[in-house]
C-alpha positions in Angstrom: -0.5 5.8 7.1 0.4 7.2 10.6 3.1 5.5 12.7 0.6 4.1 15.3 -1.7 2.8 12.5 1.3 1.3 10.7 2.4 -0.4 13.9 -1.1 -1.8 14.4 -1.0 -3.2 10.9 2.4 -4.9 11.6 1.1 -6.3 14.8 -2.0 -7.7 13.1 0.2 -9.3 10.4 2.3 -10.9 13.1 -0.7 -12.2 15.0 -2.2 -13.5 11.8 1.0 -15.3 10.8 1.2 -16.9 14.3 -2.4 -18.0 14.2 -1.8 -19.7 10.8 1.3 -21.5 12.3 -0.8 -22.6 15.3 -3.5 -24.0 13.0 -1.0 -25.7 10.7 -2.2 -23.6 7.8 0.5 -22.6 5.2 0.2 -18.9 4.4 2.7 -17.0 2.3 3.1 -13.3 2.3 0.5 -12.9 -0.5 -2.2 -14.8 1.4 -1.5 -12.8 4.6 -1.7 -9.5 2.6 -5.1 -10.6 1.1 -6.5 -11.6 4.5 -5.5 -8.2 6.0 -6.9 -6.4 2.9 -10.1 -8.3 3.3 -10.4 -7.3 6.9 -9.7 -3.6 6.1 -12.3 -3.6 3.3 -14.8 -5.2 5.7 -14.2 -2.5 8.3 -14.6 0.2 5.6 -17.9 -1.3 4.1 -19.2 -2.0 7.6 -19.6 1.7 8.3 -22.3 1.9 5.6 -23.5 -1.6 5.0 -23.5 -3.3 8.4 -21.9 -6.5 7.2 -21.1 -7.6 10.8 -22.1 -6.7 14.3 -18.4 -6.8 15.4 -16.8 -3.4 14.8 -13.5 -3.6 16.6 -10.6 -4.6 14.2 -8.9 -6.6 16.9 -12.1 -8.6 17.6 -12.7 -9.0 13.9 -9.2 -10.4 13.4 -9.9 -13.2 16.0 -13.6 -13.8 15.7 -13.8 -13.6 11.9 -10.4 -14.4 10.4 -8.9 -16.8 13.0 -12.3 -18.5 13.4 -12.6 -19.1 9.6 -9.0 -20.1 9.3 -9.6 -22.9 11.8 -11.8 -24.6 9.3 -9.3 -24.7 6.4 -7.4 -27.8 7.3 -10.4 -29.8 8.5 -12.2 -29.0 5.2 -9.1 -30.0 3.2 -8.8 -33.3 5.1 -12.4 -34.2 4.4 -11.8 -34.2 0.6 -10.8 -37.3 -1.3 -7.9 -35.3 -2.7 -6.9 -32.7 -0.1 -4.7 -30.7 -2.5 -7.1 -31.0 -5.5 -10.0 -29.0 -6.8 -13.3 -28.8 -4.8 -16.6 -27.1 -5.1 -17.7 -25.3 -1.9 -20.9 -23.5 -1.0 -20.9 -21.1 1.9 -24.5 -20.6 2.9 -25.8 -17.5 4.6 -22.3 -16.2 4.0 -22.9 -12.5 5.0 -19.7 -10.6 4.3 -18.0 -13.8 3.1 -17.2 -15.8 6.3 -15.7 -18.4 5.9 -16.0 -18.3 2.1 -13.6 -15.5 1.3 -11.0 -16.9 3.7 -11.4 -20.4 2.1 -11.0 -18.9 -1.4 -7.8 -17.0 -0.3 -6.2 -20.1 1.4 -7.3 -22.6 -1.2 -7.1 -21.1 -4.7 -7.7 -24.5 -6.3 -11.2 -24.6 -4.8 -14.3 -23.0 -6.4 -16.0 -21.2 -3.6 -19.5 -19.6 -3.9 -20.9 -17.4 -1.1 -24.7 -17.4 -1.0 -26.7 -14.9 0.9 -30.2 -13.4 0.6 -29.0 -9.9 1.4 -27.9 -8.1 -1.8 -25.5 -5.6 -0.2 -23.6 -8.5 1.4 -23.2 -10.5 -1.9 -22.2 -7.2 -3.6 -19.4 -6.9 -1.0 -18.2 -10.5 -1.7 -18.3 -9.8 -5.5 -16.2 -6.7 -4.9 -13.7 -8.8 -2.9 -13.4 -11.3 -5.7 -12.0 -8.5 -7.9 -10.1 -6.5 -5.4 -8.3 -9.5 -3.9 -7.7 -11.2 -7.3 -9.7 -14.3 -6.5 -11.1 -15.7 -9.7 -12.2 -18.8 -7.7 -14.6 -16.8 -5.6 -18.2 -16.3 -6.7 -21.2 -14.6 -5.1 -24.9 -15.5 -5.4 -27.7 -13.2 -4.2 -30.4 -15.8 -3.6 -32.1 -17.9 -1.0 -30.3 -21.2 -1.0 -33.4 -23.3 -1.4 -34.2 -21.5 -4.7 -31.0 -22.5 -6.5 -30.5 -25.6 -8.7 -28.6 -28.4 -7.0 -24.9 -27.6 -7.1 -23.2 -31.0 -6.5 -20.8 -29.6 -4.0 -18.0 -31.4 -2.2 -18.7 -29.3 0.9 -21.6 -27.1 1.9 -20.9 -25.1 5.0 -22.5 -22.4 7.1 -21.4 -20.3 10.0 -24.1 -19.0 12.3 -26.7 -19.4 9.6 -29.5 -21.6 11.0 -30.3 -24.6 13.2 -28.8 -27.9 12.0 -32.2 -29.2 10.8 -33.0 -26.0 8.9 -29.6 -26.0 7.4 -29.9 -29.6 6.2 -33.4 -29.0 4.9 -32.5 -25.8 3.0 -29.0 -26.6 1.7 -28.7 -30.4 1.8 -29.7 -30.9 -1.8 -26.6 -29.0 -2.9 -24.3 -31.7 -1.4 -22.9 -34.2 -4.0 -23.5 -37.9 -3.3 -20.1 -38.3 -1.6 -20.0 -34.8 -0.3 -20.6 -33.5 3.2 -22.6 -30.8 5.0 -20.7 -29.1 7.8 -21.9 -26.5 10.2 -19.5 -24.2 12.1 -20.9 -23.8 15.6 -19.9 -22.5 19.0 -21.1 -24.5 21.9 -22.3 -28.0 21.1 -26.0 -27.6 20.1 -27.5 -30.8 21.7 -31.1 -29.9 21.0 -30.4 -29.1 17.4 -28.7 -32.5 16.9 -31.8 -34.2 18.4 -34.1 -32.3 16.1 -31.9 -33.2 13.1 -31.9 -36.9 14.0 -35.7 -36.9 14.7 -36.4 -35.9 11.1 -34.1 -38.8 10.0 -32.9 -37.5 6.6 -29.5 -36.4 7.8 -27.3 -37.5 10.7 -24.3 -36.2 12.5 -21.3 -38.1 11.2 -18.9 -36.6 13.8 -18.2 -33.5 15.9 -14.8 -31.9 15.6 -13.8 -29.5 18.4 -11.7 -26.5 17.1 -9.1 -24.5 19.0 -9.2 -21.0 17.6 -6.1 -18.9 18.4 -6.6 -16.1 20.9 -10.3 -17.1 21.4 -11.6 -18.1 24.8 -14.8 -19.7 23.6 -16.0 -23.1 22.4 -16.0 -23.8 18.7 -16.8 -27.0 16.7 -17.5 -28.3 13.3 -20.6 -30.6 13.0 -20.1 -32.9 10.1 -23.4 -34.3 8.6 -24.1 -37.0 6.1 -27.3 -38.3 4.5 -28.9 -41.2 6.4 -28.5 -44.6 4.6 -31.3 -45.0 2.1 -32.0 -41.3 1.5 -31.0 -39.4 -1.7 
């Protein structure tokens, strides 16, 4: 590795460590190394497989890694046992965001990335082996075709509208589980459409502060309406 490239790698490691500290996420050297390896592999595969529209490594660091890391603690806190096992589905996962990041940061969780594009699920499957993540699985399928999975958390990031997400993926949420969408600006019209159908409702909206990102981000937590199964 050339000196400038090596320096860039050190800088990214430092920024990643600082971002974890700002988010209150514990990340040892092994986790930092896996996150940076994942980013490097995504850049490499992106040249051929078009995993993400973002090409610049600095932008990918912030808009992919930091953005996904911002969800780690909120997801943990939503579980009955924050440090215990959990089953998580990441729907429309693409190149594994946030699923791969969740699997790295929470090795006790079973994380499955689901996507309808085979080259993207192939990349996630490759990452499971390359990063030593036995808790990370990949499913090439449309989410509505899979058997109900009884998940603690079903999440999506830029996958679909709230109502479509609930209709397609809601049946994979366990009775006491939750459906959570990672969104940018608060989608008022999507919330109205979700509530108009009546099967799911917004439980609460959690603003996120993503390090180094000057843009709105939030988590929209949804639960089944009373009386629906």
